[in-house]
Every structure is written in C-alpha cells, then in structure tokens.
C-alpha atoms as one frame of an Amber mdcrd trajectory, in Angstrom:
protein
   0.000   0.000   0.000   1.131   3.530  -0.708   1.171   6.120   2.102  -1.971
   7.672   0.628  -3.739   4.306   0.624  -2.664   3.703   4.235  -4.206   7.028
   5.215  -7.434   6.434   3.299  -7.847   2.987   4.826  -7.084   4.337   8.303
  -9.732   7.072   8.006 -12.203   4.448   6.815 -11.470   2.245   9.819 -11.645
   5.132  12.284 -15.014   6.117  10.797 -16.696   2.798  11.559 -19.417   2.747
  14.184 -18.528   1.980  17.761 -19.396  -1.712  17.711 -18.026  -5.133  18.473
 -16.678  -5.206  14.908 -14.595  -2.081  15.611 -13.083  -3.508  18.797 -12.692
  -7.104  17.571 -11.556  -6.614  13.965 -11.119  -3.040  12.752  -8.964  -1.874
  15.663  -6.542  -4.715  14.964  -6.352  -3.774  11.298  -5.828  -0.112  12.234
  -3.003  -1.126  14.579  -1.393  -3.116  11.770  -1.671  -0.085   9.471   0.194
   2.044  12.010   2.911  -0.577  12.273   3.216  -0.682   8.476   2.937   3.084
   7.917   5.128   4.074  10.854   5.968   7.672  11.632   4.903   8.816   8.157
   1.318   7.688   8.761   1.360   9.149  12.269   2.561  12.480  10.845  -0.362
  12.487   8.402  -2.794  11.620  11.184  -1.393  14.415  13.356  -2.154  16.922
  10.598  -5.783  15.768  10.455  -6.580  14.796  14.035  -8.143  18.094  15.114
 -10.615  17.949  12.202 -11.683  14.393  13.034 -15.041  13.561  14.556 -15.348
  12.567  18.185 -15.687   8.908  17.237 -12.647   8.989  14.958 -10.522  10.644
  17.660 -11.705   8.169  20.261 -10.929   5.203  18.021  -7.494   6.604  17.237
  -6.729   7.155  20.924  -7.906   3.602  21.627  -5.293   2.059  19.317  -2.449
   4.376  20.281  -0.336   3.885  23.365   1.201   0.563  22.396   3.915   1.827
  20.077   7.165   3.558  20.848   6.878   6.242  18.187   7.111   9.991  18.732
   4.157  10.684  16.451   1.930   8.546  18.621   2.589  10.651  21.703   2.032
  13.875  19.750  -1.392  12.683  18.550  -2.445  11.584  22.019  -1.437  14.984
  23.418  -3.645  16.724  20.838  -6.617  14.437  21.475  -6.151  14.846  25.237
  -7.068  18.520  24.757  -9.989  17.785  22.415 -13.387  19.361  22.913 -14.781
  15.857  22.488 -14.807  14.675  26.098 -14.945  10.927  25.382 -12.009  11.159
  22.990 -10.036  13.302  25.465 -10.720  10.748  28.197  -9.577   7.878  25.958
  -6.367   9.768  25.104  -5.592  10.374  28.777  -6.263   6.707  29.464  -3.862
   5.670  26.683  -1.195   8.047  27.961  -1.592   6.669  31.477  -1.344   3.080
  30.219   1.740   3.996  28.233   3.439   5.375  31.360   2.405   2.360  33.419
   4.071   0.023  30.920   7.455   1.715  31.284
C-alpha cells in the first residue's frame, strides 16, 4: 500500500461505528496499518486529528499507546485537549497506560 492508501484505509477504519466489529476486527487492522505506515502515517494523522469527529478521535486514541513512536505521543497529546470529552478521556487513558508500561 502507498502512504496515501494507508491514510485512506485508516480514516475508513476510524469512521466505523462503535461496535463489536470495531473492537474485535477493525482496531486490529488499524493497529497493523500504524505498524506498516510508521511515523509517516502518524505524521499524516497528526495533521488531520483536530478535524476528526469525536468517534474517529476516540478510536485513534484507543489504538495508540502501544507503540514507541514519537508521532503517537504527539497525537495523544492533541486528542487529550480535544473538545470531544470521550475522545479526550480515551487519550488520557492511553497516555496513562503507556506510562504504566514503562
């Protein structure tokens, strides 16, 4: 996949409804996309994160926190300050989990 295709697929996954499918299947695929796309994909996501819907931000925060990439932390810091309270909560939770793992 090209970087553009990674980004398009990621936005599609983040846009799915909050359902068992998201947590059981789509979140795993989104995690794999981040692993494959690396910092380049995270940089693209960082540029778009503030314009994302509450659900998209929350889904993104849900899958972040497991990697050791600078872009991941930057995205979580932006979402942590989001006007979308559920997404902000999820970002703080991911940041806390990240610290607890160290």
